[in-house]
N, C-alpha and C positions, 0 to 999 in steps of 0.2 A: 509395302507399307502395312505395319500393324494395325489392328483393331483398337478402341479405344477404349478402355478399360477402367470402372467406377470403382476407386478403393475409399479407404474412412482414414479421417487423422482428425485433430482437434487442435485448438491452438485456447491462449486467455481469453480469447475474444469467441469462444464457441466451436462445436464441434461441426466439421464438414466432409461434406461428399467430394472427393476429388478425382477428377478426371485427367486419364492419364494416355498419351498417344504416343510411342515412338521412344517412350523413355523420356519423354517430355510432360509437363502437365499442362491441361488446355485450359482448365479455369477449374474453379469452387464454386459450389454451393449449399447453404443450409441442407441440413436433414432433413427431408419430407418421409412421414412413417407409413409403414403397408398395412392398413387395416387388417390384412388377413392373417400377418403372422407377430405384428407388434403389438404389445400391450395397448390397453385401451385408457384412455385420459380418465381423469379423476373428474366428480362434478360436484358442484358446490350450489345446495338451494340455501336462497338467502330473499326475504323481501319478495316473494311468489317469483322471484325469477331464477333462473339455473345457469351456474356458469360454468363453461368448460373453456379448457386449452386451444388454441390451433395445433394440429397434426403435424407439427414441424417443429425445428428449432429455430434459431434466430442467431444472429451474426454481428458484431461489431465490424465499423467502417475498415479498420485494420485488418481484419482477417478477410474481409471480402478483397482485398487488396494483397494480400500476405503472397499472391504469385509475383509480384512486382520485386516484393523484397527478395524471396528466393533468389531471383534472376537479376538480381541489380548490381549494378557494374562496379559497386561500394563494399562487395561480398570479399575477405580474404580468401583468397584459391589457395594460398602457396605456404609454406614456411618461408617467414620473412625476419632477416637480421637488419639493425640497423648498421649504415654503412662504415660508420665510423667509431662504431663498438668492438674494441678487442678484448676479450676477457683476461687475456696474460700480456698486456701492453695498458695503452690509454684506452679508459671506457669514455670519456668524453661527456661525461655528466651533464655538463653544461649544454650540449647539443642535443639533448632529449626535446622532444617537440619542434624542430628545425630540419634536423639533418634527415635524408631520404632511407630508403629499403633495399636491400639485394635477396634473389631470392636465392635460397638454400633448399638441401634436401631435408624429408624426415630425419633421416639420421643423422646430419648434421645438428639439426635443430634438439633432436631431444640428448645427444649426445653433450654439447655447450648447456643445455638445462641440467642434466644428471650432473655434470662436472661442476656447475655451482652450488647445486642441491646440498651435493656431499660435503664440498669444499666450507660453505657456509655451516652445516651442521658439525663438521671437524671441529672447526675456528671458534663458534658461538653456542652452537645446539641449535635442535629445530625450532625454537620459540624466535629465532632471529628474522625467519621467513613468515610472515605477513601473507594472507589471503581473505578475499571476502569476497563474495559473488553480488551481483545487481540485484535488487528488489525483487524483480521478475525476469523470469526465463521462458526457454523454449518450453512448451508443456507437456506432458508426461511424468507419469511416477516414476519412471525407472530411470530416465535422463535428467529428470530437474534434480535443481541445488541442494535439495534435503537428502538424495539418495544418493549416485553416482559421485557428485562432489564430495559428500562428506564420507564416503568411504574412502576414495582412497587419500584426501587428504591428512582423514586422523591416521590412518596408515605412516602416512611420511611424518606427521608434526608438524605443529604449526600454531603460530599466533593468528586466533581469528579476530576479523575486526566485525564487533556486535552490531547488528543493526537496530538502530532506532525504531520503533514503531510510525513510520512516517506517513499512516494515514489514519492512527488513531491517538498520536499524541497527547491531546488533552485528556481522553478518556483513559487513557493507560497511565498516566502522571498524576492525572486528579481524580478522576472518576471511580478508578478500582477503590481508591483510600474513601469514599463515599457510602459504596456497595458492593467491592467486592470485583467479583467477575475476573478474577488475574488470569485465568486460564483463557479466556476471550481478550484479554491484555485491557480490560475496562470496559467492553462491550457487552452490552444484557443479552439473552436468548431472545431468539423470535418464532418459536414453534405456533404454529397454525394459528397467526394474526392474520390470515388473508381472511379466512373464512370468520372470525371475530370480527375484523373489519367491515366485511358486505353484509354483516347482521347488523351490526350494531354503528359504526360511523356514521357521526353527523358533520366534523370537519376534521381537517387534518391541515396542522400547521407543519411546512415544510423549511426548518430554519437552517440554512447552511447547507440544503439539501438539493442534488439537482441528478436524480437516478438516469433522466435522459442521458446523460452523460458520463456517468460512471457506472451505471448498470448494478449497484450494488455492489459489486466484483466482479469478474470472470464471466456474467451472466448474461454477457449482449443486452439483447430486448427484449429478455422472457416477462417483466414486471411491466412493459409499456400499456399491452391489454388490460391489466388488472386497474391503473389508474382512468382509464375510459369506462370501465366498468362503474367504478366510483362516480365519477364524473353522472355516468346513466341514473345512478342512482339518488342524485341530487345532493353528493357530499361538497361542501364548502372546502376548496383550499387556499389558502394561504401562504402565502411565501417571503420568510425574511432573509433577504441576500443582499450583498450591496449590489452585485449586479443582477440585472434582468435575466434568470438563466433559464435554460432551454426549455426545461419542465415547466418553469413560469409561463412561460410564450405559449404553451400547449393550454394548459391550465388554470393559470390563476385566476381567483377572483378578487385579491388584493395583494399588493407589494409594497412591503416596508424594505426602503435602503438605507439601513445603517451605516453609520462612519466605521472605517474598519476601527477595529480594536473595540469600538465600544457597544455590540449589540447584547452585552451580558447587560448593560445598563437595562435594557426592555427586559430581560428575565428577573430583574429585580423590581421593576414597575410593575409589572404583571402580579407579582407575589405580592406589593405592596398592598395594591386594588383587592386584591383575595383578602388580605388580613384586613385590613379596616373595611371591607364591606361582608365578611364573614360568610365568603362563597367558596372556601376549598374545604376539604373531607377533614373535617376536625377529628371525627371518630378513628379514620383511618391513621392521621398523623399520629395522634396520641398511642397509638399500639404499634405501629410500624416504625415511629420516626426515633432517633436520639439527637438531641440537643435542640430542637426544633425552636423550642420557647426562647431560648436564648439568642437565637441566631433571628427570629423573630423580631425581638428586642432591635438588634440591628437594623433590618432593613426597615424598621418603625423609625428608626433615627434615635433612640432612647439611649443607646451607648456611645455614638461617636457623633452624636447633634445633626447627622444630615438624613432625615428622610428619605427614603428611594421613591419620591414621587414618580409621576407621569411627567409632572413639570422638569422635574431633575434629571429625566433620561432624556426627554426633550433637548435639552444642554447638553449632554452628552453626547448623544448618539445622531441629534439632527432630524430626528423621527416626530411628529404631531403628538402631543401629549393626549388629544382626543381621541388620535387613532390606538394609539396605543391602549388607553382605556377602554375604548370599545373592544378591543380584542379579548384585553382579560376578561370583560363582563360578556361576550360571547362564548368563550373558552369555557368559562364557567357553567354554563349554561348548556352546551350541547356535550355530546359524547365526542371527546374530541382526543384523537391521536396525534403525538407529537414526533415528526420525522425530523428527528435531530442527526443531521449528516444523513448519506446516503445509503448506509446499512442496517441502520437501527442503533446509530453510533456514527463516527468517524465525521466528516465536513470541514471544508477547509476553516470553519475558524475555531478549530480544536487545534489547528495548526498557527497557532498565532502567541504572540505574549501573553495573552488574556486566554488563551485555550484550556487549560488548565481550569480556571475559575469558568467558563460559558459551558463546559462540559459539567461541571458541577451543580450547574443554574439549570442545564435540561433534567438533571437528574430530580433536583428539588421541585422544579414545576408537575414533573409528573409525578411525583410524590405527592404533593397537596392535592393532586384530582382522583388518588385512587388508584395507583398504578396497578395495573395487575387485573383492575373490576371488566366486566364487560364494557366495551367502549372506551376504555382508558390506557393507554400503553405507549411506550414509545418503540415506535414501526414507521418504517421508510418504504413499506409498498413493495422494497424489494425481495424481503423473505416470507417463512409462514406458509409457504405451498403445501397441501397434503400429501406429498409423496411419501412412500414407506420408508420409515427413519430406523427401521428393524434389519431390511436387509445391507448386508454387510460389504462396503467397498472403501476402503480407506484413502484419504487424500493425499496429495502429494506431500504434506506438511508433515505426515504418519511417516517418514522415514524410508520409505523405499527400499532400496535394498542395502541401504546402511547401516541399520540397526543401531542408530546412534540415540541414545534416549535423553541426551543430556540437549542438544540441537535439534530435535524436532519429537512430535507424540508417539512417538514407535513403542515407548513402553508401556503405554495404558493398554493399547488389544493386538498392535501388530507385530513387533518383533516376534515375539514365538511363534506368531501362527506362520511365520516364513520359513519355520525349520520343517524341511521335508524329507528327514531322516538319512540323507544322504550326503549333506554339507557338513560344513562346520557354523554356519547361520545361525544364532548371530556371529559373528567372526570378529578378531580387530579392529574391525573398521568403528568399533562404537565406543574406542577410548581414544582420545587424543593425548599423547603423551605430553603435550605440552600446553594442556587447558588450565593450567594454573597463571598463565598469561593470557589476556585480552585487553583490546583496545575499545573506545565507542569509534564506530564509523566516522561520524560528524566530526571527530578531533584525530583522526590520522596524521592531519597535517603538521599539526601541532608536537604528535608524539615524534614524529620523523624529525622534523625540523628544530622542534625545543630541546628532545631528547630527555623530557620530565612530563607527566602530568598526575595530577589526580581529579578526582572524580567522585560524585554518587549517584547511584542508580544505573540498573543494569537494563537495555531495551530488552524486548521479551521475555522478563521475568515472569515467567507466567505460574511458578509452584506457590507462592504466596502473597501477599500484599507485604509485609515487610521485606521479601526479599529485593525491592527496588530499593531500598532505602541502604543498603551494603557500601562501604567507602571503599574505592579500588586506587589502585596507582600505576603507574607506567614508568619504567618497567618494573613489571613486580618482583619483590623480593627476590634474588637469586638468577632470575631470568636476564636473557642478554637483551638488548636493544635491536631494534629492526635493522636489517641490511638487504633482504629482498622483497620485494613484493611481484606478490601474482596476482593479477588481476582478470576476473572470471568473470564472463557475460557484458551488461551493458553498462553504459557510463555513469559517473558520479556527477562529472561536470553540470549536467543538468537538473540533476536530481536533490543534490546535499545543497550548502548554504554557502554564501560568500565563497565561491568555488574557485575563484583565482587563485586562491589558498592553495588547491589540489595542485593546479599548475605550476606553482612555482616547486611546490613540494617534489615533484620529480626532476627537479635540477639540484637536487640538495645532496652534497657529496657524501651523508652518511648513506644513502640509497643507493647501495654498489650493484643493484642489479634488478631487473623489472623486466617482467615476461607476460603479456597479455593475451590470453584464450577467447578470443572471439570469433562471431563470424561475419561482423561486417567493420570496415574501416571506419570508424566513428568516436566521436567524445575524446578519449585521451588513449586511444589506442595508438595515436603517434607519438606517444613518449615513451613505448616499450621498446625495450634493447632488442627481444625478440618477440614474433607474433607467431601463435600457434593456431591455423587457420580451422575453427569449428563451423559443423552443417547444421542447417536447419531440421527441427522435430520432421521434416517430410523428407528428410533423405535418412533416415535411421527409425527402427523398429521402436515401440513405447505401448503402453497402457494406460488409461486415464479415464474419467470421468468429468461430466461437464460440469464445470465451476467448483467442482469438490478440492478444497486445499485443504478442509476441516482441521484438525491440529488447534491451531489458536483460534479458529472459526469454526467450533465443532457442528458437524453435519450442515455446513453451509451450503450443500445442492438444493436446500429447501429454498435457496435463489431461484432455482429453476421451474420450470412447470411440468417437465419432465425426468426422470435422472436417466441418464444416458452414458452407457460405457462403451467407451471406444477402443477398439486395436489400430494404435497410432500406424499404420504400413509405411512401409519404405517405400513410397510412391514412386523415388528416381533414387541414383546412383548420388553419391555427395558430388557437388560440383567440384572442376579442378582436382585438387589433392586436401581438399579439407575433409576432417575426420569428424565422427561422432564424439562427445566429449566421454564418453566411457571409453572408445577406442583410443583417444589420445591417451587419457590416463593409464590403460592396460599398455599401451606402446613403452611407455614411462618408467611403471612398473616393472616391467620385465628388464628392463637396465637397472633399478635399483633391488632386484631381485626377490622381487616379493608380488610377482605376476601374479603367482596361484594361489596367494593369498587374496588376491584381490579378485581374479576372476572366478576362479575355483572353476576352472575349464569351462565357461559359459558366456557364450554373446549376448548380445541384447534381447535377441529372440528369446532364449532360454529363461532368462530372468523374467521377461514377460509372462511367460507359463508357469513359472513359480509364483508370481506374483498372482496372478489368476485363481491358481489352487489356493491362495491364501484369503482368499473373499469367498463369498458367499456364490459366486459364480458357479461352479460346476453342481449346484442343485437345477440350475435350468439348463445348460448344455454344456460339450467338451470343449478344450482349448481348442482342438481345430475346426468345431464348427463356428466357435465365436470367429476365429482367423479368418474364414472364409466368408462368413457374414458381414463382420467387421464393427457392429454395434450390437447395443444389446438394450431396450427399453424396459427399465425395470417395473412390473407389474405393482396395480394400486395393491394395498392389505385392507380389505374389507374389516378385518379384526384388529387393525392396527387402533389402540387408545387415544383419542384426542387430549392432547394435553396443551393448552394454553399457554404463552411463555407467561409467567409471573403469576399464574391464578392461584398457583400454591401459597404463593406468599402474599397476597390479598387476605387468601382465606386461613393463614395461619396453619397450612398443612404441610406435611412431609413433600418434599421435593417429589416431582413425579413425571417432569420431562426426561425425554432421553439424553439431555446434555449431561455428560460424563463428570463435568467438575459439580463444587469443588473435592478436592481430595475430603475426605471422613475427616480428617484432624483439623481439618478447616469450619465443623460445623458442630453444632451439639444436637443430637439427637435425630439429626437428618434434617432439622428445620430452618428456617432463619436464612439469610445472607452469609455470607462470607466474612462481612467486619467481626470484630470483636464481640460486638452486641448484637449481630446477628438482625440489624434493623439497618437501616436508611442513617448514615450517619452526617446530618448536619453540620456536627463538630466529629472532627476524624478521631479517634482514638488511637489510629497508627501514627499520626501526623502528630499529634498532641503527645504523644511517647517521645517522637522525635525531637520536639521541641523542648521537651523535661531534659533531655539528652544534650540541650547546646545547639542543635541544628537548627535555626531561625532563619525563615525563610519566608522573605515577606510576599513573593510571588505562588506560593504555596503554603498560605496558613491551615493552622489547623481548623477554623471554622471558614465555611463558605462566604467571601466576602467579595465584594466588588472591586477589583485591582486594577487602575489604569495600568494601558499597554503600556512599557517601557519605549518603545519607539513606533511614534502614533503623529496623529495632525495636533496632541496637547504638548508633544516632546518639543523640547527646545531645536530638535534638530528639524522641525519642519518648518522652521524659519529659510534654513537653506536650501532643505528639499522638499517642498510643499503638497504633492502628489504621493497617496499612498497607493502600493501597488496589492492590488488581489493576484494571488498567482495558484489556483485551484488544481486539482489532477484535470487532467487534457480529456478534449471531448475526441478526438480522431486519432489517437495512440493511446497506450498502454504505457505509461510512464514513456521511457525512450523505443519501446518496442512501437514498430509503425512507422514513427518520425524519420524524415532523412530520408538516405540509402536511394535517392532518386527513386523512390516511389512512386504509387497510385495516388496516396496522401497529399504529396506537395500540389497535386493540382485540384484539390477542393480550398473553396477561396476562402474560407473560413479556419482553415491549418495555415497555408503559409500562400505569400503571395511573389510572384514572378515578377523582378525587377530589374532590368540591364541585365539577363541572364543568371541571375543570382534569385534563389527561394528565401524570403524573409520571413522570420514567424513575426506575429502579429501583437501590436499592443493595442488595446482598446480604450478612448479617451471620448469623454464628453465633450460637447461640441463647445462649450463657453471656454474648457480649459483649450482645445487645440486652438480656437481664434485666438486667444489672449496670446498663444506664442507663434500666430503664422502657419498654423498646421492644417493642410487639407486633408481629405481623406485620400490613403493611397501615398502620401508621403513617407520617405525614410528619415527615422527619426533617431536621435540618441538617447536613449534612458540613461542616467546615470547618477552616482553618489559618488562617497569617497570610496567605497570599497569597490568600482570599476565602472566601465561604460558599455552597453550593448545596442547593439546597430539594429532597428526593426520597421515595420514598414507599420504607420499608424491606420487606425480603422476608426472612422469619427462616427458617434451617434449617440444616440440619449438613453441606452441601457445602465447608466453608469451617472451616481450624482456626480457635480463639479468636485473635485479633489480627489476623484478616485480612479486610477487607469486598472485594467485587467487585462493579463497576459498568461498563458498556461504555465505551469510548468514542466519539466522532463524534456524538452529539445533534445536530441541525436547528436546534433551536429557542435562542435566546437571551432572556430573558424576565425581564430585573433588574427588581426590586421597587422597588428607587430610582433614583438617580441609576447611567448605566451605567457599567461597571468598577470602580463603588466601592459597591454594594449587591448582595445574596445576589440569586442568580439561579435562578429555578425552571423553567426551560427543561430542565436536565439537562446541562449544559454541564460534566462533573467534571473535566475539564480545564484547568478554571479554576484548580484546588488544585493542579495537577503541577507539580514545577518547571520553570523556566527555563533551568537553568543546563544546559550542554553535558554529555554522557557524559564528557568528559576533557578535557585543556586543547587540546588540538590535534584534536579531534574534534568537529566540531561536528554532532552527533546529538542526537536527543532521548531524554528516561530517562521518560515519563509512570510507568509502572511503579515508579518508585521515588518514591512520594509518602505522606506519612504524616497522618493527619489525627486527628480525633475528629470524633465522632457524638454529638447530642442529640434529643430530642423537639424537632420545630420549635413555639416558640410564638407562631409570626404576624410576629413580628419583620424588618424587612427589613434591618437588620446592616450598618450604612454603617461602611465604611473608607476611610482618606484615605493 
């Protein structure tokens, strides 16, 4: 028997020590630091107290249970071919999702795949091959989707299904037009706000914000201690959320529960109170806002005859007018931070049909109270730690080994640093020969089944504001329609909208070939003609930093209490015949005669070393030393200049934060915001120009306006489907990662419930709604509307007002009881029920938090629809 060895790795939920014995993972723990060798922690002096973080990292629940996912019986262990799929005969497309699989060798699998690639490229060109990764994948900067995936796919040539910013929607499609920040997809910078908050905060309004659940993103429970510090300082915490969320349960002094789709009525009523009582920052607004006077006339009801009073907001939202007024008055009197979503932005309210105007409403309120001044900012307590931002270590969204400057932030700092004088990097991987055609991920079914599609706006359009207003069409002029789908990573079924569409798409005759490259047999892997088994990041080499994606969230490691760089060790050999994504692509590249170009003779460990050398790490240790120790805590920088987010804007100075955006051609004299006027635009000049060109969009008007949700308790649909569903990001998984797979997370009673041998996803209901339907806690229920049915387990309580149900999005399992796409699902894909309609006519964002449905006790039926 061998000795137990401690190795290091990292995940989307935090870095870990991994204990391995006899080529088996025994356990994982958070990292605790060695005071003798690891850098000291920062300290903040505020209000007579000293604050310093614990000498360890934190992890999310799914990271703590990752061992169970690695050894899950749902692992794809061998290449598999659908039993009735014959590439040279009957393909039986109609049986995808129904027929089973047979094991084949890697040589057979690669030969089959390469034959199909070459056939389709010869017949129709590379644009006929569609591919898109999942929103999140295994952690690691070499193996992540921005890196190895784009390196290979760009060499092969393909049509990319553009991601919608599914955590940013309202900020991207609306907020960006009000204050810019396009390189951050509409979210604001957050530098040094922890110290600012500890020194100045008197109240924090958490609006659609639950950082105990979503951690900001990737940062586990790093920010938990900060909210306890703030409470110890006497900071009042107010929560506005239809659901009494988990952070509210710990810290709330007051909870507002607006009806879904109406919480921006509260923002207008608060603004009305400030306008009529004169309690806003008039001097700031006069110098930092554009179009404010005309907008104020609208709020006061002088232009549309509807004053946005607290009584009006009560009728819209169900929240008490006196409570709204009291909040407005206290907000104006105290140093108040607005936690608008969980990141300093984001929030479930931004992923709704009113999400554009809700996000603009958050910016409006922050602006009216002098945003950027001490004690006044948009800050969700999740970012803003005083770690060293000058130490250079790029995040996963900076391209890794791809050199792709179009689909990552590689061009800003990183691509040229990866050139080591020995290789051809940047290589041909930074150019996709089929880049002239792309389609929106949310409309892949429409493109494949309908053959044509037109839309406006590109998700992740970070270059400038106007970029998201461009018009597109499928097929792009001169390009072929899609004939092959190469699905990579986690499922769409639990994460996109109206997802029965995707199940139906897989059976469409125009889709000639489907390959799934996946770790687990979950979601829509069951629709593949060919399955390529990938391994986890614990079975390959990689390198990364805790919570650092950067790119479209520059410097987001300021989420963490320490900057921790990890050598992601190959802890065990890949299970079965699974391979790393890099090795899968390398084997395919060999058959395509591009292997030398793809690998340049390097394995993953070689690329990790080249990546290491392109960072500031060699200033502190050699690669061999780093590989041996496994992690590095970036030292504090006593010479680092403190640059509080947006303080430069409030004080009308040149931008001095380390944030790399905006591009210089989007500013004048390096001052002001990215907008045309350089100010916060209550009437967006970009949207006004768009309107003048004939593009009228009632759900995204040039002036920030109250826009009723098109699917809500106000809509005619509510008569048939009276319950509004809230479906925020999940607490116990990272999108689909961490759910299902027979993992330990299934045993968490608030995640899934075991009933008669099956683990059911949960829907939370108010006791009044449940009693009216004869439903008790623990009953199996059918949630349904015209888009489909989902079988769930009811959790009955008082954390929601009547008329609202709550069920997290992103379940990994898709388990149709009958024909896929046409019968009830008992896996828990509640996004089957959400609308596929875009947020607005010219903004192709998703609105899953605008879903009306009905609930009844499940009678065991399969409920087929056609």
